[in-house]
C-alpha positions in Angstrom: 0.0 0.0 0.0 1.2 3.5 -0.8 2.1 5.7 2.1 0.5 9.0 1.6 1.3 10.4 5.0 4.9 10.8 6.1 6.7 11.5 9.3 6.5 15.2 10.5 3.3 15.8 8.5 0.4 17.6 10.3 -2.7 15.5 10.4 -6.2 15.8 11.8 -8.1 13.0 13.5 -11.5 12.5 11.8 -13.1 9.8 14.0 -13.0 8.3 17.5 -12.6 9.8 20.9 -9.9 12.3 19.7 -12.0 13.6 16.8 -11.0 17.1 15.7 -7.6 17.1 17.3 -4.5 17.9 15.1 -0.9 17.0 15.6 2.4 16.1 14.1 3.2 12.5 13.1 5.9 11.0 15.3 6.3 7.4 14.0 4.7 4.6 12.1 3.8 0.9 12.6 3.6 -0.2 9.0 2.6 -3.8 9.7 -0.7 -2.7 11.3 -1.1 0.6 9.4 -1.0 2.7 12.5 0.6 6.1 13.3 1.5 7.9 16.5 0.5 11.5 16.7 2.2 14.0 19.1 -0.1 14.8 22.1 -3.1 12.9 20.7 -4.6 9.7 22.0 -2.6 9.8 25.3 -2.8 6.8 27.6 -1.3 6.2 31.1 1.3 3.5 31.5 3.0 2.1 34.6 6.8 2.1 34.3 9.2 0.2 36.6 12.3 2.0 37.9 15.3 1.6 35.5 18.5 3.3 34.5 16.7 5.8 32.3 13.8 6.4 34.7 15.1 6.3 38.3 11.7 6.8 40.0 9.4 4.8 37.8 5.7 5.4 38.3 2.9 6.3 35.9 3.6 8.2 32.7 1.5 9.4 29.7 2.5 8.2 26.2 0.9 8.4 22.8 -1.1 5.4 21.7 -1.4 4.4 18.0 -4.3 5.5 15.7 -5.2 3.7 12.5 -4.1 5.6 9.4 -7.6 5.5 7.9 -8.9 7.7 10.7 -6.7 10.7 9.9 -6.4 13.2 7.1 -3.4 15.3 6.1 -3.8 19.0 6.7 -3.0 21.4 3.9 -1.7 24.8 5.0 -4.0 26.6 2.6 -7.3 24.7 2.7 -7.3 22.4 5.8 -7.9 18.6 5.9 -7.7 17.1 2.5 -7.1 14.0 0.5 -3.7 13.5 -1.2 -2.9 13.0 -4.9 0.3 12.4 -6.7 1.9 14.2 -9.7 5.0 13.3 -11.6 7.4 16.0 -12.8 11.0 15.5 -14.1 10.9 11.8 -12.9 10.0 12.9 -9.4 6.8 11.9 -7.7 5.3 14.7 -5.5 2.3 14.8 -3.3 -0.4 17.4 -4.0 -3.6 18.6 -2.3 -6.8 17.4 -4.0 -8.7 20.6 -3.1 -6.3 23.3 -4.2 -3.7 21.4 -6.2 -0.8 22.9 -4.2 2.3 20.8 -3.5 2.6 19.4 0.0 
């Protein structure tokens, strides 16, 4: 499957309990088609004390969201679908609404 959303893109959650929130993509899980978005879908996790975390305790981390539940945000026109255009043997992503390069 083609990956239309990349790392550091700004996306908006379209469904679920975090509907309407926007954030930057941190990382991917390509086997399950899930993405992690900065400060969206936060869950609490218990951590044991270790060398990196001396105290341990409960921390908040981002949980994954399925890639079909988010849309890329165009700077000009907001949430949009993504198209592709080839120029000079390069494939670039374009906004379907305004046609601008992303």
